[in-house]
PyMOL Python script that loads the backbone (N, CA, C, O; Angstrom):
from pymol import cmd

cmd.read_pdbstr("""\
ATOM      1  N   MET A   1      75.154  36.866 106.423  1.00  0.00           N
ATOM      2  CA  MET A   1      76.083  37.907 106.015  1.00  0.00           C
ATOM      3  C   MET A   1      77.472  37.548 106.545  1.00  0.00           C
ATOM      4  O   MET A   1      77.728  37.685 107.741  1.00  0.00           O
ATOM      5  N   SER A   2      78.341  37.106 105.697  1.00  0.00           N
ATOM      6  CA  SER A   2      79.691  36.727 106.131  1.00  0.00           C
ATOM      7  C   SER A   2      80.668  37.795 105.660  1.00  0.00           C
ATOM      8  O   SER A   2      81.240  37.708 104.573  1.00  0.00           O
ATOM      9  N   ASP A   3      80.844  38.807 106.510  1.00  0.00           N
ATOM     10  CA  ASP A   3      81.778  39.893 106.185  1.00  0.00           C
ATOM     11  C   ASP A   3      83.179  39.450 106.562  1.00  0.00           C
ATOM     12  O   ASP A   3      83.389  38.887 107.637  1.00  0.00           O
ATOM     13  N   ASP A   4      84.132  39.702 105.687  1.00  0.00           N
ATOM     14  CA  ASP A   4      85.523  39.377 106.010  1.00  0.00           C
ATOM     15  C   ASP A   4      85.974  40.190 107.214  1.00  0.00           C
ATOM     16  O   ASP A   4      85.643  41.369 107.339  1.00  0.00           O
ATOM     17  N   ILE A   5      86.726  39.555 108.092  1.00  0.00           N
ATOM     18  CA  ILE A   5      87.284  40.233 109.257  1.00  0.00           C
ATOM     19  C   ILE A   5      88.757  40.536 108.986  1.00  0.00           C
ATOM     20  O   ILE A   5      89.515  39.671 108.546  1.00  0.00           O
ATOM     21  N   THR A   6      89.138  41.765 109.255  1.00  0.00           N
ATOM     22  CA  THR A   6      90.520  42.202 109.076  1.00  0.00           C
ATOM     23  C   THR A   6      91.049  42.688 110.413  1.00  0.00           C
ATOM     24  O   THR A   6      90.348  43.384 111.148  1.00  0.00           O
ATOM     25  N   SER A   7      92.292  42.320 110.731  1.00  0.00           N
ATOM     26  CA  SER A   7      92.962  42.821 111.932  1.00  0.00           C
ATOM     27  C   SER A   7      94.296  43.428 111.515  1.00  0.00           C
ATOM     28  O   SER A   7      95.121  42.767 110.883  1.00  0.00           O
ATOM     29  N   LEU A   8      94.499  44.691 111.874  1.00  0.00           N
ATOM     30  CA  LEU A   8      95.703  45.403 111.468  1.00  0.00           C
ATOM     31  C   LEU A   8      96.350  46.104 112.647  1.00  0.00           C
ATOM     32  O   LEU A   8      95.670  46.592 113.548  1.00  0.00           O
ATOM     33  N   ARG A   9      97.683  46.147 112.627  1.00  0.00           N
ATOM     34  CA  ARG A   9      98.445  47.017 113.508  1.00  0.00           C
ATOM     35  C   ARG A   9      98.687  48.278 112.692  1.00  0.00           C
ATOM     36  O   ARG A   9      99.248  48.216 111.599  1.00  0.00           O
ATOM     37  N   VAL A  10      98.268  49.412 113.216  1.00  0.00           N
ATOM     38  CA  VAL A  10      98.365  50.693 112.516  1.00  0.00           C
ATOM     39  C   VAL A  10      99.331  51.576 113.294  1.00  0.00           C
ATOM     40  O   VAL A  10      99.122  51.843 114.477  1.00  0.00           O
ATOM     41  N   HIS A  11     100.396  52.029 112.623  1.00  0.00           N
ATOM     42  CA  HIS A  11     101.432  52.832 113.274  1.00  0.00           C
ATOM     43  C   HIS A  11     101.480  54.180 112.551  1.00  0.00           C
ATOM     44  O   HIS A  11     101.876  54.253 111.388  1.00  0.00           O
ATOM     45  N   VAL A  12     101.070  55.252 113.252  1.00  0.00           N
ATOM     46  CA  VAL A  12     100.935  56.571 112.640  1.00  0.00           C
ATOM     47  C   VAL A  12     102.092  57.457 113.078  1.00  0.00           C
ATOM     48  O   VAL A  12     102.333  57.639 114.271  1.00  0.00           O
ATOM     49  N   HIS A  13     102.808  58.008 112.093  1.00  0.00           N
ATOM     50  CA  HIS A  13     103.960  58.872 112.354  1.00  0.00           C
ATOM     51  C   HIS A  13     103.629  60.309 111.962  1.00  0.00           C
ATOM     52  O   HIS A  13     102.754  60.554 111.131  1.00  0.00           O
ATOM     53  N   GLY A  14     104.341  61.251 112.570  1.00  0.00           N
ATOM     54  CA  GLY A  14     104.155  62.669 112.266  1.00  0.00           C
ATOM     55  C   GLY A  14     103.853  63.427 113.540  1.00  0.00           C
ATOM     56  O   GLY A  14     104.231  63.000 114.631  1.00  0.00           O
ATOM     57  N   PHE A  15     103.165  64.566 113.400  1.00  0.00           N
ATOM     58  CA  PHE A  15     102.749  65.342 114.573  1.00  0.00           C
ATOM     59  C   PHE A  15     101.391  64.799 115.001  1.00  0.00           C
ATOM     60  O   PHE A  15     100.346  65.266 114.547  1.00  0.00           O
ATOM     61  N   VAL A  16     101.428  63.794 115.891  1.00  0.00           N
ATOM     62  CA  VAL A  16     100.197  63.055 116.200  1.00  0.00           C
ATOM     63  C   VAL A  16      99.974  62.888 117.712  1.00  0.00           C
ATOM     64  O   VAL A  16      99.092  62.134 118.122  1.00  0.00           O
ATOM     65  N   GLN A  17     100.763  63.582 118.542  1.00  0.00           N
ATOM     66  CA  GLN A  17     100.547  63.506 119.997  1.00  0.00           C
ATOM     67  C   GLN A  17     100.239  64.891 120.548  1.00  0.00           C
ATOM     68  O   GLN A  17     100.737  65.901 120.052  1.00  0.00           O
ATOM     69  N   GLY A  18      99.404  64.917 121.589  1.00  0.00           N
ATOM     70  CA  GLY A  18      99.067  66.174 122.240  1.00  0.00           C
ATOM     71  C   GLY A  18      97.994  66.969 121.532  1.00  0.00           C
ATOM     72  O   GLY A  18      97.803  68.150 121.819  1.00  0.00           O
ATOM     73  N   ILE A  19      97.284  66.328 120.602  1.00  0.00           N
ATOM     74  CA  ILE A  19      96.251  67.029 119.825  1.00  0.00           C
ATOM     75  C   ILE A  19      94.938  66.250 119.776  1.00  0.00           C
ATOM     76  O   ILE A  19      94.065  66.552 118.962  1.00  0.00           O
ATOM     77  N   GLY A  20      94.797  65.247 120.648  1.00  0.00           N
ATOM     78  CA  GLY A  20      93.557  64.472 120.672  1.00  0.00           C
ATOM     79  C   GLY A  20      93.500  63.361 119.649  1.00  0.00           C
ATOM     80  O   GLY A  20      92.417  62.884 119.310  1.00  0.00           O
ATOM     81  N   PHE A  21      94.653  62.939 119.150  1.00  0.00           N
ATOM     82  CA  PHE A  21      94.680  61.907 118.102  1.00  0.00           C
ATOM     83  C   PHE A  21      94.091  60.589 118.605  1.00  0.00           C
ATOM     84  O   PHE A  21      93.318  59.945 117.896  1.00  0.00           O
ATOM     85  N   ARG A  22      94.454  60.186 119.832  1.00  0.00           N
ATOM     86  CA  ARG A  22      93.928  58.919 120.350  1.00  0.00           C
ATOM     87  C   ARG A  22      92.412  58.980 120.522  1.00  0.00           C
ATOM     88  O   ARG A  22      91.704  58.045 120.148  1.00  0.00           O
ATOM     89  N   ASP A  23      91.916  60.082 121.089  1.00  0.00           N
ATOM     90  CA  ASP A  23      90.464  60.217 121.245  1.00  0.00           C
ATOM     91  C   ASP A  23      89.768  60.188 119.888  1.00  0.00           C
ATOM     92  O   ASP A  23      88.699  59.595 119.739  1.00  0.00           O
ATOM     93  N   PHE A  24      90.386  60.836 118.898  1.00  0.00           N
ATOM     94  CA  PHE A  24      89.858  60.846 117.535  1.00  0.00           C
ATOM     95  C   PHE A  24      89.751  59.416 116.993  1.00  0.00           C
ATOM     96  O   PHE A  24      88.745  59.055 116.383  1.00  0.00           O
ATOM     97  N   LEU A  25      90.796  58.603 117.220  1.00  0.00           N
ATOM     98  CA  LEU A  25      90.769  57.220 116.725  1.00  0.00           C
ATOM     99  C   LEU A  25      89.818  56.344 117.522  1.00  0.00           C
ATOM    100  O   LEU A  25      89.201  55.440 116.959  1.00  0.00           O
ATOM    101  N   VAL A  26      89.685  56.591 118.826  1.00  0.00           N
ATOM    102  CA  VAL A  26      88.706  55.849 119.631  1.00  0.00           C
ATOM    103  C   VAL A  26      87.304  56.094 119.072  1.00  0.00           C
ATOM    104  O   VAL A  26      86.527  55.155 118.897  1.00  0.00           O
ATOM    105  N   MET A  27      86.983  57.360 118.793  1.00  0.00           N
ATOM    106  CA  MET A  27      85.660  57.670 118.239  1.00  0.00           C
ATOM    107  C   MET A  27      85.473  57.041 116.860  1.00  0.00           C
ATOM    108  O   MET A  27      84.407  56.508 116.550  1.00  0.00           O
ATOM    109  N   ALA A  28      86.528  57.109 116.031  1.00  0.00           N
ATOM    110  CA  ALA A  28      86.450  56.519 114.692  1.00  0.00           C
ATOM    111  C   ALA A  28      86.207  55.016 114.783  1.00  0.00           C
ATOM    112  O   ALA A  28      85.415  54.465 114.019  1.00  0.00           O
ATOM    113  N   ALA A  29      86.889  54.353 115.717  1.00  0.00           N
ATOM    114  CA  ALA A  29      86.742  52.905 115.881  1.00  0.00           C
ATOM    115  C   ALA A  29      85.357  52.557 116.409  1.00  0.00           C
ATOM    116  O   ALA A  29      84.733  51.605 115.940  1.00  0.00           O
ATOM    117  N   GLN A  30      84.874  53.324 117.382  1.00  0.00           N
ATOM    118  CA  GLN A  30      83.568  53.036 117.963  1.00  0.00           C
ATOM    119  C   GLN A  30      82.449  53.267 116.955  1.00  0.00           C
ATOM    120  O   GLN A  30      81.458  52.536 116.948  1.00  0.00           O
ATOM    121  N   GLN A  31      82.602  54.282 116.102  1.00  0.00           N
ATOM    122  CA  GLN A  31      81.603  54.532 115.056  1.00  0.00           C
ATOM    123  C   GLN A  31      81.508  53.354 114.093  1.00  0.00           C
ATOM    124  O   GLN A  31      80.441  53.081 113.543  1.00  0.00           O
ATOM    125  N   GLN A  32      82.630  52.654 113.887  1.00  0.00           N
ATOM    126  CA  GLN A  32      82.658  51.519 112.961  1.00  0.00           C
ATOM    127  C   GLN A  32      82.490  50.178 113.689  1.00  0.00           C
ATOM    128  O   GLN A  32      82.564  49.115 113.072  1.00  0.00           O
ATOM    129  N   ASN A  33      82.264  50.241 115.006  1.00  0.00           N
ATOM    130  CA  ASN A  33      82.048  49.011 115.787  1.00  0.00           C
ATOM    131  C   ASN A  33      83.259  48.088 115.751  1.00  0.00           C
ATOM    132  O   ASN A  33      83.121  46.871 115.632  1.00  0.00           O
ATOM    133  N   LEU A  34      84.444  48.679 115.853  1.00  0.00           N
ATOM    134  CA  LEU A  34      85.686  47.912 115.778  1.00  0.00           C
ATOM    135  C   LEU A  34      86.192  47.545 117.168  1.00  0.00           C
ATOM    136  O   LEU A  34      85.871  48.206 118.156  1.00  0.00           O
ATOM    137  N   ASP A  35      86.982  46.488 117.229  1.00  0.00           N
ATOM    138  CA  ASP A  35      87.651  46.076 118.460  1.00  0.00           C
ATOM    139  C   ASP A  35      89.116  46.469 118.373  1.00  0.00           C
ATOM    140  O   ASP A  35      89.674  46.589 117.282  1.00  0.00           O
ATOM    141  N   GLY A  36      89.742  46.672 119.546  1.00  0.00           N
ATOM    142  CA  GLY A  36      91.173  46.943 119.565  1.00  0.00           C
ATOM    143  C   GLY A  36      91.545  47.993 120.583  1.00  0.00           C
ATOM    144  O   GLY A  36      90.852  48.178 121.583  1.00  0.00           O
ATOM    145  N   TRP A  37      92.654  48.686 120.321  1.00  0.00           N
ATOM    146  CA  TRP A  37      93.184  49.677 121.250  1.00  0.00           C
ATOM    147  C   TRP A  37      94.063  50.678 120.516  1.00  0.00           C
ATOM    148  O   TRP A  37      94.445  50.473 119.363  1.00  0.00           O
ATOM    149  N   VAL A  38      94.376  51.768 121.214  1.00  0.00           N
ATOM    150  CA  VAL A  38      95.274  52.799 120.691  1.00  0.00           C
ATOM    151  C   VAL A  38      96.140  53.305 121.835  1.00  0.00           C
ATOM    152  O   VAL A  38      95.687  53.357 122.979  1.00  0.00           O
ATOM    153  N   ARG A  39      97.392  53.683 121.535  1.00  0.00           N
ATOM    154  CA  ARG A  39      98.296  54.220 122.557  1.00  0.00           C
ATOM    155  C   ARG A  39      99.340  55.108 121.898  1.00  0.00           C
ATOM    156  O   ARG A  39      99.654  54.966 120.717  1.00  0.00           O
ATOM    157  N   ASN A  40      99.873  56.038 122.706  1.00  0.00           N
ATOM    158  CA  ASN A  40     101.031  56.823 122.279  1.00  0.00           C
ATOM    159  C   ASN A  40     102.284  55.993 122.494  1.00  0.00           C
ATOM    160  O   ASN A  40     102.346  55.155 123.393  1.00  0.00           O
ATOM    161  N   ARG A  41     103.281  56.241 121.652  1.00  0.00           N
ATOM    162  CA  ARG A  41     104.587  55.589 121.837  1.00  0.00           C
ATOM    163  C   ARG A  41     105.627  56.663 122.156  1.00  0.00           C
ATOM    164  O   ARG A  41     105.467  57.832 121.804  1.00  0.00           O
ATOM    165  N   SER A  42     106.690  56.236 122.828  1.00  0.00           N
ATOM    166  CA  SER A  42     107.707  57.188 123.302  1.00  0.00           C
ATOM    167  C   SER A  42     108.430  57.886 122.151  1.00  0.00           C
ATOM    168  O   SER A  42     109.038  58.936 122.358  1.00  0.00           O
ATOM    169  N   ASP A  43     108.374  57.321 120.937  1.00  0.00           N
ATOM    170  CA  ASP A  43     109.041  57.965 119.792  1.00  0.00           C
ATOM    171  C   ASP A  43     108.184  59.057 119.153  1.00  0.00           C
ATOM    172  O   ASP A  43     108.568  59.634 118.136  1.00  0.00           O
ATOM    173  N   GLY A  44     107.018  59.342 119.753  1.00  0.00           N
ATOM    174  CA  GLY A  44     106.158  60.402 119.236  1.00  0.00           C
ATOM    175  C   GLY A  44     105.087  59.915 118.279  1.00  0.00           C
ATOM    176  O   GLY A  44     104.285  60.709 117.788  1.00  0.00           O
ATOM    177  N   SER A  45     105.066  58.615 118.009  1.00  0.00           N
ATOM    178  CA  SER A  45     104.058  58.059 117.102  1.00  0.00           C
ATOM    179  C   SER A  45     102.841  57.576 117.893  1.00  0.00           C
ATOM    180  O   SER A  45     102.857  57.542 119.124  1.00  0.00           O
ATOM    181  N   VAL A  46     101.800  57.208 117.170  1.00  0.00           N
ATOM    182  CA  VAL A  46     100.600  56.613 117.753  1.00  0.00           C
ATOM    183  C   VAL A  46     100.432  55.235 117.132  1.00  0.00           C
ATOM    184  O   VAL A  46     100.559  55.071 115.919  1.00  0.00           O
ATOM    185  N   GLU A  47     100.146  54.247 117.971  1.00  0.00           N
ATOM    186  CA  GLU A  47     100.001  52.865 117.514  1.00  0.00           C
ATOM    187  C   GLU A  47      98.606  52.376 117.874  1.00  0.00           C
ATOM    188  O   GLU A  47      98.093  52.674 118.952  1.00  0.00           O
ATOM    189  N   ALA A  48      97.998  51.625 116.966  1.00  0.00           N
ATOM    190  CA  ALA A  48      96.675  51.060 117.232  1.00  0.00           C
ATOM    191  C   ALA A  48      96.614  49.637 116.710  1.00  0.00           C
ATOM    192  O   ALA A  48      97.292  49.271 115.750  1.00  0.00           O
ATOM    193  N   LEU A  49      95.783  48.846 117.369  1.00  0.00           N
ATOM    194  CA  LEU A  49      95.401  47.531 116.860  1.00  0.00           C
ATOM    195  C   LEU A  49      93.915  47.614 116.619  1.00  0.00           C
ATOM    196  O   LEU A  49      93.145  47.959 117.516  1.00  0.00           O
ATOM    197  N   VAL A  50      93.513  47.295 115.400  1.00  0.00           N
ATOM    198  CA  VAL A  50      92.111  47.440 115.041  1.00  0.00           C
ATOM    199  C   VAL A  50      91.641  46.171 114.346  1.00  0.00           C
ATOM    200  O   VAL A  50      92.357  45.593 113.529  1.00  0.00           O
ATOM    201  N   SER A  51      90.424  45.745 114.683  1.00  0.00           N
ATOM    202  CA  SER A  51      89.893  44.506 114.134  1.00  0.00           C
ATOM    203  C   SER A  51      88.391  44.643 113.915  1.00  0.00           C
ATOM    204  O   SER A  51      87.665  45.161 114.763  1.00  0.00           O
ATOM    205  N   GLY A  52      87.947  44.167 112.761  1.00  0.00           N
ATOM    206  CA  GLY A  52      86.522  44.227 112.436  1.00  0.00           C
ATOM    207  C   GLY A  52      86.323  43.918 110.972  1.00  0.00           C
ATOM    208  O   GLY A  52      87.199  43.355 110.316  1.00  0.00           O
ATOM    209  N   SER A  53      85.155  44.295 110.463  1.00  0.00           N
ATOM    210  CA  SER A  53      84.889  44.042 109.050  1.00  0.00           C
ATOM    211  C   SER A  53      85.917  44.808 108.209  1.00  0.00           C
ATOM    212  O   SER A  53      86.348  45.901 108.575  1.00  0.00           O
ATOM    213  N   THR A  54      86.293  44.216 107.088  1.00  0.00           N
ATOM    214  CA  THR A  54      87.317  44.816 106.228  1.00  0.00           C
ATOM    215  C   THR A  54      86.950  46.244 105.867  1.00  0.00           C
ATOM    216  O   THR A  54      87.803  47.129 105.920  1.00  0.00           O
ATOM    217  N   LYS A  55      85.694  46.488 105.500  1.00  0.00           N
ATOM    218  CA  LYS A  55      85.253  47.827 105.108  1.00  0.00           C
ATOM    219  C   LYS A  55      85.423  48.808 106.272  1.00  0.00           C
ATOM    220  O   LYS A  55      85.898  49.927 106.079  1.00  0.00           O
ATOM    221  N   ALA A  56      85.034  48.385 107.481  1.00  0.00           N
ATOM    222  CA  ALA A  56      85.153  49.258 108.653  1.00  0.00           C
ATOM    223  C   ALA A  56      86.615  49.560 108.972  1.00  0.00           C
ATOM    224  O   ALA A  56      86.950  50.686 109.337  1.00  0.00           O
ATOM    225  N   VAL A  57      87.481  48.563 108.838  1.00  0.00           N
ATOM    226  CA  VAL A  57      88.912  48.774 109.088  1.00  0.00           C
ATOM    227  C   VAL A  57      89.483  49.749 108.052  1.00  0.00           C
ATOM    228  O   VAL A  57      90.312  50.595 108.388  1.00  0.00           O
ATOM    229  N   GLU A  58      89.043  49.631 106.802  1.00  0.00           N
ATOM    230  CA  GLU A  58      89.505  50.564 105.761  1.00  0.00           C
ATOM    231  C   GLU A  58      89.109  51.997 106.100  1.00  0.00           C
ATOM    232  O   GLU A  58      89.897  52.922 105.902  1.00  0.00           O
ATOM    233  N   ILE A  59      87.895  52.188 106.607  1.00  0.00           N
ATOM    234  CA  ILE A  59      87.435  53.527 107.006  1.00  0.00           C
ATOM    235  C   ILE A  59      88.293  54.049 108.152  1.00  0.00           C
ATOM    236  O   ILE A  59      88.668  55.221 108.166  1.00  0.00           O
ATOM    237  N   PHE A  60      88.607  53.174 109.120  1.00  0.00           N
ATOM    238  CA  PHE A  60      89.464  53.555 110.252  1.00  0.00           C
ATOM    239  C   PHE A  60      90.840  54.006 109.753  1.00  0.00           C
ATOM    240  O   PHE A  60      91.358  55.032 110.194  1.00  0.00           O
ATOM    241  N   VAL A  61      91.428  53.237 108.833  1.00  0.00           N
ATOM    242  CA  VAL A  61      92.758  53.576 108.306  1.00  0.00           C
ATOM    243  C   VAL A  61      92.709  54.921 107.583  1.00  0.00           C
ATOM    244  O   VAL A  61      93.630  55.726 107.713  1.00  0.00           O
ATOM    245  N   THR A  62      91.645  55.168 106.826  1.00  0.00           N
ATOM    246  CA  THR A  62      91.478  56.463 106.157  1.00  0.00           C
ATOM    247  C   THR A  62      91.461  57.585 107.191  1.00  0.00           C
ATOM    248  O   THR A  62      92.108  58.616 107.004  1.00  0.00           O
ATOM    249  N   ASN A  63      90.713  57.382 108.296  1.00  0.00           N
ATOM    250  CA  ASN A  63      90.692  58.378 109.372  1.00  0.00           C
ATOM    251  C   ASN A  63      92.080  58.574 109.973  1.00  0.00           C
ATOM    252  O   ASN A  63      92.477  59.702 110.266  1.00  0.00           O
ATOM    253  N   ALA A  64      92.824  57.473 110.159  1.00  0.00           N
ATOM    254  CA  ALA A  64      94.163  57.548 110.754  1.00  0.00           C
ATOM    255  C   ALA A  64      95.129  58.324 109.865  1.00  0.00           C
ATOM    256  O   ALA A  64      96.035  58.984 110.375  1.00  0.00           O
ATOM    257  N   THR A  65      94.954  58.258 108.543  1.00  0.00           N
ATOM    258  CA  THR A  65      95.851  58.988 107.647  1.00  0.00           C
ATOM    259  C   THR A  65      95.563  60.491 107.682  1.00  0.00           C
ATOM    260  O   THR A  65      96.435  61.298 107.358  1.00  0.00           O
ATOM    261  N   ARG A  66      94.344  60.866 108.073  1.00  0.00           N
ATOM    262  CA  ARG A  66      93.988  62.289 108.160  1.00  0.00           C
ATOM    263  C   ARG A  66      94.233  62.821 109.564  1.00  0.00           C
ATOM    264  O   ARG A  66      94.906  63.837 109.739  1.00  0.00           O
ATOM    265  N   GLY A  67      93.690  62.139 110.558  1.00  0.00           N
ATOM    266  CA  GLY A  67      93.802  62.592 111.938  1.00  0.00           C
ATOM    267  C   GLY A  67      92.872  63.754 112.222  1.00  0.00           C
ATOM    268  O   GLY A  67      92.185  64.249 111.328  1.00  0.00           O
ATOM    269  N   PRO A  68      92.855  64.189 113.482  1.00  0.00           N
ATOM    270  CA  PRO A  68      92.020  65.336 113.852  1.00  0.00           C
ATOM    271  C   PRO A  68      92.660  66.630 113.359  1.00  0.00           C
ATOM    272  O   PRO A  68      93.781  66.628 112.851  1.00  0.00           O
ATOM    273  N   GLN A  69      91.932  67.731 113.517  1.00  0.00           N
ATOM    274  CA  GLN A  69      92.474  69.041 113.131  1.00  0.00           C
ATOM    275  C   GLN A  69      93.764  69.286 113.913  1.00  0.00           C
ATOM    276  O   GLN A  69      93.817  69.050 115.120  1.00  0.00           O
ATOM    277  N   GLY A  70      94.786  69.752 113.232  1.00  0.00           N
ATOM    278  CA  GLY A  70      96.068  70.023 113.870  1.00  0.00           C
ATOM    279  C   GLY A  70      97.085  68.906 113.678  1.00  0.00           C
ATOM    280  O   GLY A  70      98.283  69.116 113.869  1.00  0.00           O
ATOM    281  N   ALA A  71      96.616  67.726 113.303  1.00  0.00           N
ATOM    282  CA  ALA A  71      97.544  66.611 113.087  1.00  0.00           C
ATOM    283  C   ALA A  71      98.270  66.790 111.763  1.00  0.00           C
ATOM    284  O   ALA A  71      97.727  67.332 110.800  1.00  0.00           O
ATOM    285  N   LYS A  72      99.510  66.322 111.742  1.00  0.00           N
ATOM    286  CA  LYS A  72     100.276  66.294 110.493  1.00  0.00           C
ATOM    287  C   LYS A  72     100.840  64.891 110.359  1.00  0.00           C
ATOM    288  O   LYS A  72     101.918  64.589 110.872  1.00  0.00           O
ATOM    289  N   VAL A  73     100.106  64.044 109.669  1.00  0.00           N
ATOM    290  CA  VAL A  73     100.510  62.642 109.508  1.00  0.00           C
ATOM    291  C   VAL A  73     101.525  62.553 108.384  1.00  0.00           C
ATOM    292  O   VAL A  73     101.253  62.971 107.258  1.00  0.00           O
ATOM    293  N   SER A  74     102.713  62.000 108.694  1.00  0.00           N
ATOM    294  CA  SER A  74     103.756  61.878 107.672  1.00  0.00           C
ATOM    295  C   SER A  74     103.785  60.478 107.067  1.00  0.00           C
ATOM    296  O   SER A  74     104.182  60.308 105.914  1.00  0.00           O
ATOM    297  N   ALA A  75     103.366  59.474 107.840  1.00  0.00           N
ATOM    298  CA  ALA A  75     103.363  58.098 107.334  1.00  0.00           C
ATOM    299  C   ALA A  75     102.445  57.242 108.196  1.00  0.00           C
ATOM    300  O   ALA A  75     102.268  57.496 109.387  1.00  0.00           O
ATOM    301  N   VAL A  76     101.864  56.220 107.566  1.00  0.00           N
ATOM    302  CA  VAL A  76     101.060  55.228 108.283  1.00  0.00           C
ATOM    303  C   VAL A  76     101.535  53.850 107.843  1.00  0.00           C
ATOM    304  O   VAL A  76     101.426  53.486 106.672  1.00  0.00           O
ATOM    305  N   ASP A  77     102.063  53.093 108.796  1.00  0.00           N
ATOM    306  CA  ASP A  77     102.497  51.717 108.512  1.00  0.00           C
ATOM    307  C   ASP A  77     101.377  50.760 108.904  1.00  0.00           C
ATOM    308  O   ASP A  77     100.789  50.890 109.978  1.00  0.00           O
ATOM    309  N   LEU A  78     101.083  49.794 108.023  1.00  0.00           N
ATOM    310  CA  LEU A  78     100.041  48.805 108.284  1.00  0.00           C
ATOM    311  C   LEU A  78     100.662  47.415 108.282  1.00  0.00           C
ATOM    312  O   LEU A  78     101.427  47.068 107.383  1.00  0.00           O
ATOM    313  N   HIS A  79     100.326  46.626 109.294  1.00  0.00           N
ATOM    314  CA  HIS A  79     100.813  45.248 109.376  1.00  0.00           C
ATOM    315  C   HIS A  79      99.659  44.344 109.788  1.00  0.00           C
ATOM    316  O   HIS A  79      98.912  44.668 110.712  1.00  0.00           O
ATOM    317  N   ASN A  80      99.511  43.212 109.107  1.00  0.00           N
ATOM    318  CA  ASN A  80      98.502  42.245 109.518  1.00  0.00           C
ATOM    319  C   ASN A  80      98.793  41.800 110.936  1.00  0.00           C
ATOM    320  O   ASN A  80      99.951  41.731 111.348  1.00  0.00           O
ATOM    321  N   SER A  81      97.741  41.497 111.684  1.00  0.00           N
ATOM    322  CA  SER A  81      97.897  41.183 113.093  1.00  0.00           C
ATOM    323  C   SER A  81      96.846  40.169 113.518  1.00  0.00           C
ATOM    324  O   SER A  81      95.880  39.906 112.801  1.00  0.00           O
ATOM    325  N   GLU A  82      97.060  39.609 114.700  1.00  0.00           N
ATOM    326  CA  GLU A  82      96.020  38.789 115.320  1.00  0.00           C
ATOM    327  C   GLU A  82      94.969  39.726 115.910  1.00  0.00           C
ATOM    328  O   GLU A  82      95.314  40.821 116.354  1.00  0.00           O
ATOM    329  N   PRO A  83      93.701  39.328 115.927  1.00  0.00           N
ATOM    330  CA  PRO A  83      92.687  40.190 116.541  1.00  0.00           C
ATOM    331  C   PRO A  83      92.916  40.307 118.052  1.00  0.00           C
ATOM    332  O   PRO A  83      93.517  39.420 118.659  1.00  0.00           O
ATOM    333  N   PRO A  84      92.443  41.391 118.655  1.00  0.00           N
ATOM    334  CA  PRO A  84      92.628  41.556 120.099  1.00  0.00           C
ATOM    335  C   PRO A  84      91.804  40.525 120.868  1.00  0.00           C
ATOM    336  O   PRO A  84      90.801  40.015 120.368  1.00  0.00           O
ATOM    337  N   ALA A  85      92.243  40.229 122.084  1.00  0.00           N
ATOM    338  CA  ALA A  85      91.546  39.240 122.911  1.00  0.00           C
ATOM    339  C   ALA A  85      90.207  39.771 123.407  1.00  0.00           C
ATOM    340  O   ALA A  85      89.245  39.017 123.551  1.00  0.00           O
ATOM    341  N   GLU A  86      90.153  41.075 123.667  1.00  0.00           N
ATOM    342  CA  GLU A  86      88.946  41.650 124.247  1.00  0.00           C
ATOM    343  C   GLU A  86      88.120  42.380 123.190  1.00  0.00           C
ATOM    344  O   GLU A  86      88.639  42.830 122.168  1.00  0.00           O
ATOM    345  N   LYS A  87      86.822  42.484 123.466  1.00  0.00           N
ATOM    346  CA  LYS A  87      85.915  43.232 122.595  1.00  0.00           C
ATOM    347  C   LYS A  87      85.933  44.700 122.989  1.00  0.00           C
ATOM    348  O   LYS A  87      86.320  45.050 124.104  1.00  0.00           O
ATOM    349  N   GLY A  88      85.513  45.553 122.067  1.00  0.00           N
ATOM    350  CA  GLY A  88      85.491  46.983 122.339  1.00  0.00           C
ATOM    351  C   GLY A  88      86.802  47.629 121.928  1.00  0.00           C
ATOM    352  O   GLY A  88      87.750  46.941 121.548  1.00  0.00           O
ATOM    353  N   PHE A  89      86.854  48.952 122.005  1.00  0.00           N
ATOM    354  CA  PHE A  89      88.044  49.699 121.601  1.00  0.00           C
ATOM    355  C   PHE A  89      88.432  50.625 122.735  1.00  0.00           C
ATOM    356  O   PHE A  89      87.621  51.432 123.189  1.00  0.00           O
ATOM    357  N   ILE A  90      89.678  50.511 123.197  1.00  0.00           N
ATOM    358  CA  ILE A  90      90.117  51.247 124.397  1.00  0.00           C
ATOM    359  C   ILE A  90      91.404  52.009 124.153  1.00  0.00           C
ATOM    360  O   ILE A  90      92.147  51.725 123.213  1.00  0.00           O
ATOM    361  N   ARG A  91      91.656  52.986 125.020  1.00  0.00           N
ATOM    362  CA  ARG A  91      92.957  53.667 125.077  1.00  0.00           C
ATOM    363  C   ARG A  91      93.843  52.885 126.025  1.00  0.00           C
ATOM    364  O   ARG A  91      93.445  52.583 127.150  1.00  0.00           O
ATOM    365  N   ARG A  92      95.016  52.566 125.583  1.00  0.00           N
ATOM    366  CA  ARG A  92      95.990  51.879 126.446  1.00  0.00           C
ATOM    367  C   ARG A  92      96.996  52.908 126.946  1.00  0.00           C
ATOM    368  O   ARG A  92      97.164  53.965 126.338  1.00  0.00           O
ATOM    369  N   PRO A  93      97.675  52.592 128.076  1.00  0.00           N
ATOM    370  CA  PRO A  93      98.722  53.505 128.550  1.00  0.00           C
ATOM    371  C   PRO A  93      99.831  53.658 127.503  1.00  0.00           C
ATOM    372  O   PRO A  93     100.078  52.751 126.708  1.00  0.00           O
ATOM    373  N   SER A  94     100.480  54.794 127.518  1.00  0.00           N
ATOM    374  CA  SER A  94     101.582  55.048 126.580  1.00  0.00           C
ATOM    375  C   SER A  94     102.704  54.050 126.800  1.00  0.00           C
ATOM    376  O   SER A  94     102.890  53.529 127.899  1.00  0.00           O
ATOM    377  N   LEU A  95     103.441  53.796 125.741  1.00  0.00           N
ATOM    378  CA  LEU A  95     104.531  52.819 125.782  1.00  0.00           C
ATOM    379  C   LEU A  95     105.853  53.521 125.542  1.00  0.00           C
ATOM    380  O   LEU A  95     106.902  52.877 125.535  1.00  0.00           O
TER     381      LEU A  95
END
""", "prot")
cmd.dss("prot")
cmd.show_as("cartoon", "prot")
cmd.util.cbc("prot")
cmd.orient("prot")
C-alpha cells in the first residue's frame, strides 16, 4: 500500500484563539495518525504543520476550516512544506 504523503503548513485566521482550537486540531491530527505540530501566533492566528497520507491531511484541513464550536474561521492558507523531523503531533509554544 503506497499512500501518497502530503506535508502542509496550515495557517488559520479568524476567531481561533482561546476556544480550544489547538486541542481540537491535536485531536483531529491524532485521529488521522498525522505527524506535526500546532501553535498560536501573536497575530491571533493558529499555525500548524501536518504530515501524513494525502487523504488524512485533507480531512485535517477540512477540520481546520470548521474548527471547534465557537470558532469563526475567516481564511485558511495552505503551503507545501517539508515533513516534521519528529513523529507524533504536538502543541508547540505560542510564537
